[in-house]
ROFITI-241598 format. One record per residue (C-alpha): residue number from 1; residue in three letters; x, y, z. Coordinates in steps of 0.001 Angstrom, whole numbers. Each point is the difference from the previous one (the first is absolute). Example, Ala and Ser with C-alpha at 12.3 -4.5 7.8 and 13.67 -1.06 7.14 Angstrom:
BEGIN
{n: 1, res: ALA, east: 12300, north: -4500, up: 7800}
{n: 2, res: SER, east: 1370, north: 3440, up: -660}
END
This chain:
BEGIN
{n: 1, res: LYS, east: 107138, north: -14034, up: -22699}
{n: 2, res: GLU, east: -2859, north: 365, up: 2487}
{n: 3, res: VAL, east: -70, north: 3743, up: -428}
{n: 4, res: LYS, east: -359, north: -291, up: -3748}
{n: 5, res: LYS, east: -3032, north: -2425, up: 363}
{n: 6, res: THR, east: -1906, north: 2370, up: 2149}
{n: 7, res: THR, east: 511, north: 2917, up: -2444}
{n: 8, res: THR, east: -1250, north: -1969, up: -2946}
{n: 9, res: THR, east: -3194, north: -1048, up: 1801}
{n: 10, res: THR, east: -825, north: 3602, up: 920}
{n: 11, res: THR, east: 474, north: 1204, up: -3614}
{n: 12, res: LYS, east: -2322, north: -2779, up: -1177}
{n: 13, res: LYS, east: -2753, north: 1072, up: 2400}
{n: 14, res: GLU, east: 394, north: 3657, up: -918}
{n: 15, res: THR, east: -263, north: -786, up: -3745}
{n: 16, res: SER, east: -3020, north: -2363, up: 419}
{n: 17, res: ALA, east: -2162, north: 2507, up: 2103}
{n: 18, res: PRO, east: -2021, north: 2288, up: -2180}
{n: 19, res: ASP, east: 319, north: 3742, up: 392}
{n: 20, res: THR, east: -3400, north: 1281, up: 1170}
{n: 21, res: ALA, east: 906, north: 3620, up: -520}
{n: 22, res: SER, east: 835, north: -675, up: -3618}
{n: 23, res: ILE, east: -3362, north: -1711, up: -518}
{n: 24, res: LYS, east: -1893, north: 2822, up: 1413}
{n: 25, res: LYS, east: 1861, north: 2417, up: -2244}
{n: 26, res: ASP, east: -464, north: -2147, up: -3153}
{n: 27, res: GLY, east: -3819, north: -134, up: 695}
{n: 28, res: ALA, east: -362, north: -3742, up: -14}
{n: 29, res: PRO, east: -3552, north: -1446, up: 852}
{n: 30, res: LYS, east: -828, north: -269, up: 3663}
{n: 31, res: THR, east: -2008, north: -2897, up: 1399}
{n: 32, res: LYS, east: -3025, north: 1265, up: 2053}
{n: 33, res: LYS, east: -2061, north: -2073, up: 2241}
{n: 34, res: VAL, east: -3749, north: -103, up: -1256}
{n: 35, res: THR, east: -2208, north: 909, up: 2880}
{n: 36, res: SER, east: -3788, north: -815, up: -318}
{n: 37, res: LYS, east: -2125, north: 3161, up: 703}
{n: 38, res: GLN, east: -3215, north: -880, up: 2000}
{n: 39, res: LEU, east: -3114, north: 2112, up: -594}
{n: 40, res: PRO, east: -1190, north: 1959, up: 3032}
{n: 41, res: ALA, east: -2962, north: -1738, up: 1808}
{n: 42, res: VAL, east: -3459, north: 1567, up: -796}
{n: 43, res: PRO, east: -1852, north: 1030, up: 3119}
{n: 44, res: GLU, east: -3048, north: -2106, up: 883}
{n: 45, res: SER, east: -2307, north: 3127, up: 70}
{n: 46, res: VAL, east: 954, north: 844, up: -3580}
{n: 47, res: LEU, east: -786, north: -3538, up: -1084}
{n: 48, res: LYS, east: -3375, north: 75, up: 1762}
{n: 49, res: ASN, east: -951, north: 3346, up: -1654}
{n: 50, res: ARG, east: 1025, north: -1422, up: -3356}
{n: 51, res: ARG, east: -2174, north: -3128, up: 480}
{n: 52, res: ARG, east: -2921, north: 2190, up: 1165}
{n: 53, res: ARG, east: 383, north: 2310, up: -3105}
{n: 54, res: ASP, east: 18, north: -3047, up: -2328}
{n: 55, res: ALA, east: -3085, north: -1421, up: 1705}
{n: 56, res: THR, east: -1888, north: 3175, up: -226}
{n: 57, res: LYS, east: 918, north: 439, up: -3640}
{n: 58, res: ALA, east: -1190, north: -3522, up: -773}
{n: 59, res: ALA, east: -3246, north: 598, up: 1862}
{n: 60, res: GLN, east: -616, north: 3300, up: -1815}
{n: 61, res: LEU, east: 603, north: -1630, up: -3379}
{n: 62, res: LYS, east: -2373, north: -2804, up: 914}
{n: 63, res: SER, east: -2745, north: 2347, up: 1042}
{n: 64, res: LEU, east: 515, north: 2265, up: -3153}
{n: 65, res: LEU, east: -445, north: -3120, up: -2199}
{n: 66, res: LYS, east: -3064, north: -1042, up: 1892}
{n: 67, res: GLN, east: -1516, north: 3473, up: -326}
{n: 68, res: ARG, east: 653, north: 88, up: -3739}
{n: 69, res: THR, east: -1686, north: -3413, up: -470}
{n: 70, res: GLU, east: -3007, north: 1089, up: 2058}
{n: 71, res: LYS, east: -220, north: 3294, up: -2001}
{n: 72, res: TYR, east: 64, north: -1865, up: -3246}
{n: 73, res: LYS, east: -2699, north: -2458, up: 1113}
{n: 74, res: LYS, east: -2130, north: 2872, up: 1302}
{n: 75, res: ARG, east: 366, north: 1947, up: -3251}
{n: 76, res: LYS, east: -1044, north: -3085, up: -1886}
{n: 77, res: LEU, east: -3076, north: -444, up: 2190}
{n: 78, res: ILE, east: -964, north: 3662, up: -396}
{n: 79, res: PHE, east: 131, north: -260, up: -3811}
{n: 80, res: LYS, east: -2127, north: -3174, up: 128}
{n: 81, res: ARG, east: -2621, north: 1611, up: 2191}
{n: 82, res: ALA, east: -91, north: 3100, up: -2156}
{n: 83, res: GLU, east: -656, north: -2189, up: -3086}
{n: 84, res: GLN, east: -2653, north: -1914, up: 1797}
{n: 85, res: TYR, east: -1727, north: 3229, up: 1050}
{n: 86, res: VAL, east: -30, north: 1378, up: -3540}
{n: 87, res: LYS, east: -1543, north: -3241, up: -1214}
{n: 88, res: GLU, east: -2631, north: 237, up: 2689}
{n: 89, res: TYR, east: -892, north: 3634, up: -815}
{n: 90, res: ARG, east: -231, north: -803, up: -3786}
{n: 91, res: ALA, east: -2172, north: -3026, up: 619}
{n: 92, res: LYS, east: -2343, north: 2103, up: 2182}
{n: 93, res: GLU, east: -303, north: 2706, up: -2746}
{n: 94, res: ARG, east: -718, north: -2702, up: -2653}
{n: 95, res: ASP, east: -2677, north: -1585, up: 2172}
{n: 96, res: GLU, east: -1737, north: 3359, up: 449}
{n: 97, res: ILE, east: 30, north: 614, up: -3783}
{n: 98, res: ARG, east: -1161, north: -3573, up: -747}
{n: 99, res: LEU, east: -2952, north: 270, up: 2493}
{n: 100, res: ALA, east: -1026, north: 3349, up: -1323}
{n: 101, res: ARG, east: 52, north: -1315, up: -3599}
{n: 102, res: GLN, east: -2050, north: -3035, up: 955}
{n: 103, res: ALA, east: -2616, north: 2184, up: 1647}
{n: 104, res: ARG, east: -137, north: 2361, up: -2944}
{n: 105, res: ASN, east: -437, north: -2882, up: -2499}
{n: 106, res: LYS, east: -2924, north: -1400, up: 2045}
{n: 107, res: GLY, east: -1595, north: 3443, up: 295}
{n: 108, res: ASN, east: 782, north: 340, up: 3689}
{n: 109, res: TYR, east: 1941, north: 2485, up: 2049}
{n: 110, res: TYR, east: 3131, north: -978, up: 1744}
{n: 111, res: VAL, east: 283, north: 1336, up: 3600}
{n: 112, res: PRO, east: 3571, north: -203, up: 1304}
{n: 113, res: ALA, east: 664, north: -1067, up: 3505}
{n: 114, res: ASP, east: 11, north: 2569, up: 2816}
{n: 115, res: ALA, east: 3217, north: 1773, up: 554}
{n: 116, res: LYS, east: 2043, north: -1089, up: 3035}
{n: 117, res: LEU, east: 2517, north: 2842, up: 23}
{n: 118, res: ALA, east: -503, north: 3803, up: 355}
{n: 119, res: PHE, east: 2469, north: 2888, up: -29}
{n: 120, res: ILE, east: -1115, north: 2906, up: 2221}
{n: 121, res: ILE, east: 1295, north: 3557, up: -411}
{n: 122, res: ARG, east: -599, north: 2814, up: 2525}
{n: 123, res: ILE, east: -994, north: 3123, up: -1815}
{n: 124, res: ARG, east: -942, north: 2460, up: 2782}
{n: 125, res: GLY, east: 1789, north: 1467, up: 2995}
{n: 126, res: VAL, east: -849, north: 140, up: 3806}
{n: 127, res: ASN, east: -2117, north: 3065, up: 250}
{n: 128, res: GLN, east: -3418, north: -653, up: 1611}
{n: 129, res: VAL, east: 473, north: -3775, up: 22}
{n: 130, res: ALA, east: -2370, north: -1884, up: 2278}
{n: 131, res: PRO, east: 1628, north: -2216, up: 2706}
{n: 132, res: LYS, east: -1394, north: -3182, up: -1486}
{n: 133, res: VAL, east: 1207, north: 846, up: -3472}
{n: 134, res: ARG, east: 3485, north: 904, up: 1346}
{n: 135, res: LYS, east: 145, north: -3314, up: 1808}
{n: 136, res: VAL, east: -829, north: -1986, up: -3216}
{n: 137, res: LEU, east: 2584, north: 1984, up: -1905}
{n: 138, res: GLN, east: 2580, north: -837, up: 2673}
{n: 139, res: LEU, east: -954, north: -3748, up: -257}
{n: 140, res: PHE, east: 484, north: 211, up: -3731}
{n: 141, res: ARG, east: 3441, north: 1712, up: 664}
{n: 142, res: LEU, east: -1065, north: 2959, up: -2170}
{n: 143, res: ARG, east: 1490, north: 2868, up: 2124}
{n: 144, res: GLN, east: 809, north: 2451, up: -2840}
{n: 145, res: ILE, east: -1556, north: 1198, up: -3252}
{n: 146, res: ASN, east: 828, north: -2099, up: -3052}
{n: 147, res: ASN, east: 972, north: -3040, up: 2132}
{n: 148, res: GLY, east: -1027, north: -3347, up: -1358}
{n: 149, res: VAL, east: -382, north: -3572, up: 1329}
{n: 150, res: PHE, east: -1028, north: -3436, up: -1379}
{n: 151, res: MET, east: -3060, north: -1358, up: 1742}
{n: 152, res: LYS, east: -1623, north: -3425, up: 4}
{n: 153, res: LEU, east: -3753, north: 365, up: -905}
{n: 154, res: ASN, east: -2402, north: -1575, up: 2414}
{n: 155, res: LYS, east: -3150, north: 1129, up: 1873}
{n: 156, res: ALA, east: 1911, north: 1662, up: 2815}
{n: 157, res: THR, east: 2352, north: 2044, up: -2200}
{n: 158, res: ILE, east: -2828, north: 1056, up: -2350}
{n: 159, res: ASN, east: -2002, north: 1319, up: 3008}
{n: 160, res: MET, east: 3052, north: 1870, up: 1309}
{n: 161, res: MET, east: 527, north: 1548, up: -3427}
{n: 162, res: ARG, east: -3621, north: 1208, up: 0}
{n: 163, res: ILE, east: 618, north: 1859, up: 3294}
{n: 164, res: CYS, east: 2949, north: 1947, up: -1410}
{n: 165, res: GLU, east: -1090, north: 76, up: -3599}
{n: 166, res: PRO, east: 13, north: 3841, up: -439}
{n: 167, res: TYR, east: 3711, north: -15, up: 879}
{n: 168, res: ILE, east: 1172, north: -2813, up: -2246}
{n: 169, res: THR, east: -207, north: -1384, up: -3549}
{n: 170, res: TRP, east: 528, north: -3662, up: -784}
{n: 171, res: GLY, east: -233, north: -2543, up: -2757}
{n: 172, res: TYR, east: 1207, north: -3345, up: -1279}
{n: 173, res: PRO, east: 3653, north: 145, up: -1151}
{n: 174, res: ASN, east: 1239, north: -2270, up: -2789}
{n: 175, res: LEU, east: 3334, north: -1803, up: -110}
{n: 176, res: LYS, east: 1797, north: 2809, up: -1833}
{n: 177, res: SER, east: -1051, north: 2490, up: 2722}
{n: 178, res: VAL, east: 1039, north: -2268, up: 2862}
{n: 179, res: ARG, east: 3330, north: -663, up: -1583}
{n: 180, res: GLU, east: 721, north: 3671, up: -735}
{n: 181, res: LEU, east: -969, north: 1053, up: 3516}
{n: 182, res: ILE, east: 2271, north: -2499, up: 1662}
{n: 183, res: TYR, east: 2934, north: 459, up: -2356}
{n: 184, res: LYS, east: -117, north: 3840, up: -246}
{n: 185, res: ARG, east: -1514, north: 1085, up: 3335}
{n: 186, res: GLY, east: 574, north: -3099, up: 2206}
{n: 187, res: PHE, east: 1634, north: 549, up: 3409}
{n: 188, res: ALA, east: 411, north: -2559, up: 2727}
{n: 189, res: LYS, east: -882, north: 335, up: 3642}
{n: 190, res: LEU, east: 2977, north: -1313, up: 1929}
{n: 191, res: LYS, east: 266, north: 697, up: 3741}
{n: 192, res: GLY, east: -2434, north: 2843, up: -328}
{n: 193, res: GLN, east: 2031, north: 1733, up: -2747}
{n: 194, res: ARG, east: -830, north: 775, up: -3630}
{n: 195, res: ILE, east: 2731, north: -1751, up: -1973}
{n: 196, res: PRO, east: 133, north: -274, up: -3890}
{n: 197, res: ILE, east: -249, north: -3584, up: -1354}
{n: 198, res: THR, east: 3428, north: -393, up: -1617}
{n: 199, res: SER, east: 424, north: -3754, up: 133}
{n: 200, res: ASN, east: -1846, north: -3291, up: 372}
{n: 201, res: ASP, east: 1982, north: -730, up: 3227}
{n: 202, res: MET, east: -2064, north: 2593, up: 1883}
{n: 203, res: ILE, east: -3198, north: -1664, up: -1034}
{n: 204, res: GLU, east: 1301, north: -3492, up: 783}
{n: 205, res: LYS, east: 1247, north: 1072, up: 3375}
{n: 206, res: LYS, east: -3465, north: 1375, up: 1027}
{n: 207, res: LEU, east: -2339, north: -2281, up: -1973}
{n: 208, res: GLY, east: 2103, north: -3172, up: -619}
{n: 209, res: LYS, east: -1970, north: -1954, up: 2594}
{n: 210, res: TYR, east: -3160, north: 581, up: -2126}
{n: 211, res: ASN, east: 1736, north: -1264, up: -3173}
{n: 212, res: ILE, east: 455, north: 3527, up: -1465}
{n: 213, res: ILE, east: 3625, north: 332, up: -1035}
{n: 214, res: CYS, east: 5, north: 2536, up: -2836}
{n: 215, res: ILE, east: -1897, north: 2948, up: -1320}
{n: 216, res: GLU, east: -2002, north: -2043, up: -2501}
{n: 217, res: ASP, east: -1249, north: -2210, up: 2835}
{n: 218, res: LEU, east: -1101, north: 3216, up: 1791}
{n: 219, res: ILE, east: -1870, north: 1206, up: -3139}
{n: 220, res: HIS, east: -1599, north: -3400, up: -496}
{n: 221, res: GLU, east: -1146, north: -199, up: 3658}
{n: 222, res: ILE, east: -1558, north: 3434, up: -114}
{n: 223, res: PHE, east: -1640, north: -260, up: -3467}
{n: 224, res: THR, east: -1467, north: -3469, up: 620}
{n: 225, res: VAL, east: -929, north: 896, up: 3683}
{n: 226, res: GLY, east: 1749, north: -3145, up: 1258}
{n: 227, res: PRO, east: -68, north: -1502, up: 3476}
{n: 228, res: ASN, east: 2844, north: 2272, up: 1187}
{n: 229, res: PHE, east: -1420, north: 3211, up: -1485}
{n: 230, res: LYS, east: -158, north: 1596, up: 3481}
{n: 231, res: TYR, east: 3769, north: -438, up: 597}
{n: 232, res: ALA, east: 968, north: 1116, up: -3558}
{n: 233, res: SER, east: -2211, north: 3085, up: 218}
{n: 234, res: ASN, east: 1263, north: 975, up: 3459}
{n: 235, res: PHE, east: 3602, north: -471, up: -1285}
{n: 236, res: LEU, east: -585, north: 2853, up: -2432}
{n: 237, res: TRP, east: 95, north: 3570, up: 1288}
{n: 238, res: PRO, east: -3154, north: 2016, up: -1090}
{n: 239, res: PHE, east: 688, north: 1292, up: -3537}
{n: 240, res: LYS, east: 744, north: 3720, up: -294}
{n: 241, res: LEU, east: -1369, north: 1028, up: -3403}
{n: 242, res: ASN, east: 87, north: 3281, up: -1903}
{n: 243, res: THR, east: -3005, north: 2252, up: -694}
{n: 244, res: PRO, east: -1431, north: -1204, up: -3273}
{n: 245, res: THR, east: 1244, north: 1838, up: -3075}
{n: 246, res: GLY, east: -2844, north: 2438, up: -973}
{n: 247, res: GLY, east: -1192, north: 79, up: 3651}
{n: 248, res: TRP, east: -3176, north: -1254, up: 1591}
{n: 249, res: ARG, east: -3400, north: 867, up: -1481}
{n: 250, res: LYS, east: -2122, north: 621, up: 3129}
{n: 251, res: LYS, east: 834, north: -1771, up: 3240}
{n: 252, res: THR, east: -3305, north: 848, up: 1652}
{n: 253, res: ASN, east: -2020, north: -1931, up: -2653}
{n: 254, res: HIS, east: -311, north: -3768, up: -527}
{n: 255, res: TYR, east: 1691, north: -1493, up: -2985}
{n: 256, res: VAL, east: -3399, north: -890, up: -1513}
{n: 257, res: GLU, east: -1026, north: 3687, up: 166}
{n: 258, res: GLY, east: 3192, north: 1190, up: -1716}
{n: 259, res: GLY, east: 2057, north: 280, up: 3182}
{n: 260, res: ASP, east: 2813, north: -1923, up: 1443}
{n: 261, res: PHE, east: -886, north: -1918, up: 3205}
{n: 262, res: GLY, east: -1557, north: -3446, up: 128}
{n: 263, res: CYS, east: 363, north: -3245, up: -1954}
{n: 264, res: ARG, east: 1303, north: 324, up: -3585}
{n: 265, res: GLU, east: 460, north: -3775, up: -665}
{n: 266, res: ASP, east: 2386, north: -600, up: -2922}
{n: 267, res: LYS, east: 439, north: 3718, up: -645}
{n: 268, res: VAL, east: 2403, north: 185, up: 2997}
{n: 269, res: ASN, east: 2712, north: -1315, up: -2340}
{n: 270, res: THR, east: -87, north: 3156, up: -2195}
{n: 271, res: LEU, east: 134, north: 2070, up: 3162}
{n: 272, res: LEU, east: 3017, north: -1944, up: 1157}
{n: 273, res: ARG, east: 1792, north: 633, up: -3305}
{n: 274, res: ARG, east: -306, north: 3690, up: 752}
{n: 275, res: MET, east: 1114, north: -275, up: 3633}
{n: 276, res: VAL, east: 2906, north: -2496, up: -108}
END
Protein backbone atom coordinates (compact mmCIF):
# COMPACT_ATOMS: atom_id res chain seq x y z
CA LYS A 1 0.00 0.00 0.00
CA GLU A 2 2.78 2.42 0.86
CA VAL A 3 4.54 1.76 -2.45
CA LYS A 4 1.36 2.54 -4.43
CA LYS A 5 0.88 5.93 -2.68
CA THR A 6 4.34 7.12 -3.57
CA THR A 7 3.92 6.19 -7.22
CA THR A 8 0.65 8.10 -7.47
CA THR A 9 2.16 11.29 -6.02
CA THR A 10 5.06 11.25 -8.43
CA THR A 11 2.76 10.85 -11.43
CA LYS A 12 0.66 13.80 -10.23
CA LYS A 13 3.75 16.00 -9.97
CA GLU A 14 4.91 14.99 -13.41
CA THR A 15 1.55 15.76 -14.98
CA SER A 16 1.18 19.12 -13.20
CA ALA A 17 4.67 20.50 -14.20
CA PRO A 18 4.58 22.18 -17.66
CA ASP A 19 6.93 21.05 -20.38
CA THR A 20 9.23 24.00 -21.09
CA ALA A 21 10.65 22.43 -24.18
CA SER A 22 7.20 22.06 -25.69
CA ILE A 23 6.43 25.76 -24.95
CA LYS A 24 9.58 26.85 -26.67
CA LYS A 25 8.74 24.75 -29.71
CA ASP A 26 5.14 25.94 -29.86
CA GLY A 27 6.29 29.62 -29.83
CA ALA A 28 4.28 30.74 -26.82
CA PRO A 29 4.87 34.42 -25.65
CA LYS A 30 7.81 34.97 -23.36
CA THR A 31 7.72 37.36 -20.47
CA LYS A 32 10.69 39.83 -20.65
CA LYS A 33 11.75 42.18 -17.94
CA VAL A 34 11.37 45.93 -18.96
CA THR A 35 14.68 47.67 -18.35
CA SER A 36 14.69 51.57 -18.28
CA LYS A 37 17.43 52.86 -20.68
CA GLN A 38 19.17 55.95 -19.22
CA LEU A 39 20.48 58.62 -21.65
CA PRO A 40 24.24 59.14 -21.54
CA ALA A 41 25.27 62.22 -19.52
CA VAL A 42 26.23 65.32 -21.65
CA PRO A 43 29.71 66.61 -20.86
CA GLU A 44 29.84 69.95 -19.05
CA SER A 45 32.07 71.52 -21.72
CA VAL A 46 29.46 70.77 -24.42
CA LEU A 47 26.74 72.38 -22.29
CA LYS A 48 28.91 75.46 -21.72
CA ASN A 49 29.57 75.81 -25.47
CA ARG A 50 25.88 75.44 -26.20
CA ARG A 51 24.97 78.15 -23.68
CA ARG A 52 27.68 80.41 -25.12
CA ARG A 53 26.39 79.91 -28.66
CA ASP A 54 22.82 80.68 -27.58
CA ALA A 55 23.97 83.83 -25.77
CA THR A 56 25.97 85.08 -28.79
CA LYS A 57 23.04 84.39 -31.13
CA ALA A 58 20.69 86.36 -28.87
CA ALA A 59 23.19 89.25 -28.64
CA GLN A 60 23.68 89.31 -32.43
CA LEU A 61 19.93 89.35 -33.02
CA LYS A 62 19.52 92.18 -30.52
CA SER A 63 22.28 94.26 -32.15
CA LEU A 64 20.83 93.58 -35.62
CA LEU A 65 17.41 94.83 -34.54
CA LYS A 66 19.00 97.89 -32.94
CA GLN A 67 20.96 98.67 -36.14
CA ARG A 68 17.81 98.33 -38.24
CA THR A 69 15.85 100.73 -36.04
CA GLU A 70 18.74 103.22 -36.06
CA LYS A 71 19.04 103.00 -39.86
CA TYR A 72 15.30 103.57 -40.25
CA LYS A 73 15.41 106.62 -37.95
CA LYS A 74 18.47 107.98 -39.78
CA ARG A 75 16.85 107.53 -43.19
CA LYS A 76 13.78 109.36 -41.95
CA LEU A 77 15.95 112.21 -40.64
CA ILE A 78 17.86 112.44 -43.95
CA PHE A 79 14.60 112.71 -45.93
CA LYS A 80 13.32 115.41 -43.57
CA ARG A 81 16.52 117.41 -43.91
CA ALA A 82 16.50 117.09 -47.71
CA GLU A 83 12.92 118.41 -47.85
CA GLN A 84 13.86 121.26 -45.53
CA TYR A 85 16.84 122.22 -47.73
CA VAL A 86 14.69 122.20 -50.88
CA LYS A 87 12.20 124.54 -49.18
CA GLU A 88 15.06 126.81 -48.10
CA TYR A 89 16.56 126.99 -51.62
CA ARG A 90 13.17 127.72 -53.20
CA ALA A 91 12.37 130.42 -50.65
CA LYS A 92 15.73 132.06 -51.36
CA GLU A 93 15.09 132.06 -55.12
CA ARG A 94 11.61 133.53 -54.64
CA ASP A 95 13.00 136.28 -52.41
CA GLU A 96 15.55 137.22 -55.09
CA ILE A 97 12.82 137.39 -57.76
CA ARG A 98 10.50 139.38 -55.48
CA LEU A 99 13.16 141.95 -54.57
CA ALA A 100 14.21 142.37 -58.23
CA ARG A 101 10.56 142.88 -59.22
CA GLN A 102 9.99 145.46 -56.48
CA ALA A 103 13.09 147.41 -57.51
CA ARG A 104 12.03 147.33 -61.19
CA ASN A 105 8.51 148.56 -60.38
CA LYS A 106 9.95 151.49 -58.44
CA GLY A 107 12.38 152.33 -61.25
CA ASN A 108 15.46 151.20 -59.29
CA TYR A 109 18.11 148.55 -59.83
CA TYR A 110 18.34 145.49 -57.62
CA VAL A 111 21.92 144.70 -56.59
CA PRO A 112 22.19 141.12 -55.26
CA ALA A 113 24.31 140.36 -52.21
CA ASP A 114 28.01 139.63 -52.69
CA ALA A 115 28.81 136.01 -53.40
CA LYS A 116 30.26 134.00 -50.52
CA LEU A 117 31.37 130.93 -52.47
CA ALA A 118 33.82 130.59 -55.36
CA PHE A 119 34.96 127.63 -57.42
CA ILE A 120 38.59 127.87 -58.58
CA ILE A 121 40.01 125.88 -61.52
CA ARG A 122 43.69 125.68 -62.40
CA ILE A 123 44.21 126.13 -66.15
CA ARG A 124 48.01 126.32 -66.57
CA GLY A 125 50.95 124.03 -65.77
CA VAL A 126 54.15 124.41 -63.75
CA ASN A 127 56.51 125.83 -66.37
CA GLN A 128 58.14 129.14 -65.31
CA VAL A 129 55.96 129.51 -62.21
CA ALA A 130 57.20 132.01 -59.62
CA PRO A 131 57.81 130.59 -56.12
CA LYS A 132 55.14 132.80 -54.55
CA VAL A 133 52.54 131.74 -57.13
CA ARG A 134 53.51 128.07 -56.67
CA LYS A 135 53.05 128.40 -52.90
CA VAL A 136 49.58 129.95 -53.30
CA LEU A 137 48.54 127.17 -55.69
CA GLN A 138 49.76 124.61 -53.13
CA LEU A 139 47.72 126.31 -50.40
CA PHE A 140 44.67 126.14 -52.68
CA ARG A 141 45.45 122.39 -53.22
CA LEU A 142 45.62 122.99 -56.99
CA ARG A 143 48.59 120.78 -57.90
CA GLN A 144 47.48 119.69 -61.39
CA ILE A 145 45.88 121.24 -64.48
CA ASN A 146 42.04 121.15 -64.46
CA ASN A 147 41.95 120.65 -60.69
CA GLY A 148 39.15 122.52 -58.92
CA VAL A 149 38.26 123.45 -55.33
CA PHE A 150 35.53 125.32 -53.47
CA MET A 151 36.75 128.44 -51.71
CA LYS A 152 35.18 130.79 -49.18
CA LEU A 153 35.39 134.37 -50.45
CA ASN A 154 36.92 136.88 -48.07
CA LYS A 155 39.63 139.54 -48.22
CA ALA A 156 42.49 137.06 -47.69
CA THR A 157 41.38 134.54 -50.33
CA ILE A 158 40.66 137.28 -52.90
CA ASN A 159 44.18 138.69 -52.43
CA MET A 160 45.65 135.19 -52.81
CA MET A 161 43.67 134.69 -56.02
CA ARG A 162 45.05 137.94 -57.41
CA ILE A 163 48.61 136.63 -56.89
CA CYS A 164 48.02 133.47 -58.95
CA GLU A 165 45.34 134.91 -61.27
CA PRO A 166 47.13 134.12 -64.60
CA TYR A 167 47.09 130.40 -63.66
CA ILE A 168 43.46 130.06 -62.53
CA THR A 169 39.91 130.86 -63.53
CA TRP A 170 37.14 131.19 -60.99
CA GLY A 171 33.54 132.22 -60.52
CA TYR A 172 30.40 131.84 -58.43
CA PRO A 173 28.83 128.36 -58.78
CA ASN A 174 25.07 127.87 -58.47
CA LEU A 175 23.32 125.04 -56.63
CA LYS A 176 23.11 122.85 -59.73
CA SER A 177 26.86 123.09 -60.32
CA VAL A 178 27.70 122.32 -56.68
CA ARG A 179 25.39 119.30 -56.69
CA GLU A 180 26.73 117.96 -60.00
CA LEU A 181 30.35 118.36 -58.91
CA ILE A 182 29.85 116.48 -55.64
CA TYR A 183 27.62 113.74 -57.05
CA LYS A 184 29.60 113.12 -60.26
CA ARG A 185 33.18 114.05 -59.37
CA GLY A 186 33.16 113.95 -55.57
CA PHE A 187 35.89 111.95 -53.82
CA ALA A 188 36.55 111.85 -50.08
CA LYS A 189 39.91 112.30 -48.40
CA LEU A 190 40.14 109.49 -45.83
CA LYS A 191 43.49 108.73 -44.18
CA GLY A 192 45.28 110.58 -46.97
CA GLN A 193 43.64 108.46 -49.67
CA ARG A 194 41.28 109.42 -52.51
CA ILE A 195 38.16 107.29 -52.02
CA PRO A 196 34.86 107.63 -53.98
CA ILE A 197 31.84 108.72 -51.94
CA THR A 198 29.65 105.61 -52.15
CA SER A 199 27.55 105.92 -48.98
CA ASN A 200 26.40 108.39 -46.35
CA ASP A 201 28.18 106.32 -43.67
CA MET A 202 31.54 107.63 -44.91
CA ILE A 203 30.37 111.22 -44.52
CA GLU A 204 28.85 110.58 -41.09
CA LYS A 205 31.98 108.82 -39.86
CA LYS A 206 34.19 111.80 -40.76
CA LEU A 207 31.82 114.79 -40.35
CA GLY A 208 29.16 113.44 -37.96
CA LYS A 209 30.53 115.56 -35.10
CA TYR A 210 29.78 118.67 -37.22
CA ASN A 211 26.15 117.53 -37.76
CA ILE A 212 26.84 116.53 -41.40
CA ILE A 213 25.48 113.01 -41.84
CA CYS A 214 24.59 112.74 -45.54
CA ILE A 215 25.57 114.08 -48.96
CA GLU A 216 22.72 116.64 -48.95
CA ASP A 217 24.09 118.06 -45.68
CA LEU A 218 27.49 118.33 -47.37
CA ILE A 219 26.02 120.16 -50.39
CA HIS A 220 24.05 122.51 -48.13
CA GLU A 221 27.09 123.30 -45.96
CA ILE A 222 29.23 124.14 -49.00
CA PHE A 223 26.61 126.06 -50.99
CA THR A 224 25.50 128.21 -48.03
CA VAL A 225 29.11 128.54 -46.71
CA GLY A 226 28.04 127.40 -43.26
CA PRO A 227 30.06 127.49 -40.02
CA ASN A 228 31.65 124.10 -40.79
CA PHE A 229 32.55 124.95 -44.41
CA LYS A 230 36.26 124.47 -43.74
CA TYR A 231 35.83 120.85 -42.59
CA ALA A 232 33.35 120.04 -45.38
CA SER A 233 35.67 121.46 -48.05
CA ASN A 234 38.75 119.69 -46.66
CA PHE A 235 36.81 116.41 -46.58
CA LEU A 236 36.50 116.61 -50.39
CA TRP A 237 39.53 115.72 -52.48
CA PRO A 238 40.32 118.41 -55.12
CA PHE A 239 38.06 117.80 -58.12
CA LYS A 240 39.75 116.33 -61.19
CA LEU A 241 37.89 117.75 -64.20
CA ASN A 242 38.13 117.13 -67.93
CA THR A 243 39.42 119.64 -70.44
CA PRO A 244 36.34 121.61 -71.57
CA THR A 245 34.63 120.33 -74.70
CA GLY A 246 35.80 122.57 -77.54
CA GLY A 247 38.99 123.40 -75.65
CA TRP A 248 40.20 126.66 -74.10
CA ARG A 249 40.15 129.94 -76.03
CA LYS A 250 43.44 131.56 -74.99
CA LYS A 251 44.93 130.82 -71.59
CA THR A 252 47.38 133.74 -71.70
CA ASN A 253 44.60 136.36 -71.94
CA HIS A 254 42.14 137.50 -69.29
CA TYR A 255 38.52 136.40 -69.59
CA VAL A 256 37.49 140.03 -70.14
CA GLU A 257 39.86 140.22 -73.13
CA GLY A 258 38.45 137.08 -74.72
CA GLY A 259 40.83 134.71 -72.91
CA ASP A 260 40.37 132.22 -70.10
CA PHE A 261 42.06 133.20 -66.82
CA GLY A 262 40.57 135.44 -64.15
CA CYS A 263 37.11 135.93 -62.67
CA ARG A 264 34.14 134.97 -64.84
CA GLU A 265 31.43 135.37 -62.12
CA ASP A 266 28.27 133.37 -63.03
CA LYS A 267 29.70 132.24 -66.38
CA VAL A 268 31.75 129.62 -64.53
CA ASN A 269 28.60 127.46 -64.49
CA THR A 270 28.61 127.14 -68.30
CA LEU A 271 32.31 126.22 -68.14
CA LEU A 272 31.61 123.55 -65.51
CA ARG A 273 28.91 121.99 -67.74
CA ARG A 274 31.64 121.46 -70.35
CA MET A 275 34.16 120.07 -67.85
CA VAL A 276 32.17 117.77 -65.53
